[in-house]
N, C-alpha and C positions, 0 to 999 in steps of 0.2 A: 312630184307624186300628187294625185288628186285625192281629196278626202272621200271617203266612202259615203255614198248617198244612202241614208237609212230608208228613204221612201221606196227603194227597190226591195228592201228586206221585209217590209211589213206592208200589209194591205192598207189601202187608203181608208181613212176614216171620214165619215160625214161630219162637217162642221156644225150641222144642226142638231143631230141626234147622238153624235159620237159613236155610232155603230159602224162596223166595217162595211165597206162598199165592194161588192163583188166585181172582179175585173170585167165581167160582161155587161154590167149595168150602165145605162146612160146617166150622165151627171150634169149638173150645173156648176160653173166655176165663177168665183169673184176673187180676183187676184190669186193668192195661194189657197183660198178656201174652196173646198169641194163639197157638194151637197147632193143627196139623193134628190131626184126630181120632186118628190113629195115633201121634202124638207126645205126646199127652196121657197120660203114664204116670209111675209112680213111679220116682224116680232110683235107689232102692235095689233093689227087687224086679222092676222093669221091667213091672209089671202095668199094663195099659191101664186108665185111670180112665174109668168110664162114668157116664152120667147118674144122679144121686142118690148117687154115691160121695162120701165125705168125704175131704178132703185138706187138706194144709197147704203153702203156698207159702213156702219158706224160703230166703232169699238167691237167689232166682230158680230154685230147684229144687223140683219137685213131689215130695211124699211122701205116700203112701196113709196112712190113719189108722193102720193096724196098725204100719207102720214108724215113724211119728211117735211112737206110744205106746211102742214099743221104745226108741227114742232118748230119750224123756222118762224112762222108767224107769231107763235106764242112767245118765243125767245125774244123776237124783235119788239113785241109789245112790252116786255119786262125791261129791256135795255134798248130803246130805240136809236141810241147814238152808236150802235155797233158799226154801221157803215152809212155813208151819204146816200147810197142808192136804195137803201132798204133791204139789200140782199145780205144775208149773213154769210161770211166765208165758210167754206167747209173746213171742219177741224181736221187736224193731222189724223191720218188713219181712216178718213172716209173716202169711199170711192163711189162715184156716180157712174153707173153703167146701164147697159141694156142687156136684158136677160137673153141668153142664147145657149141651147144645149150644146155640149162640146163632144158628145159621143161617149165611148166607153171610158171607164175609170182606168187610170194607169196605176200600177203599183210600183 
């Protein structure tokens, strides 16, 4: 017997504003997070991420590539021995992705 999927019982909620997403709305997805198109934006500069934009999902927060790079540079200047290449490894829970709308929200 399969466990009941609660996502079919309740409307999807936007991971940005926590409001319900109508089944007919277009959404952006990052792993299991779903966003209204207008809520899919960088938490630092608040720029709306669009199709093809690169982003990082860090601890549930979206960062555009530019702000992620700034954060990475700042952290590497504080502790330069994090890696030999100067690249900081992504922390667990971070996703690097390319923004792409996925169509209608599914509930």
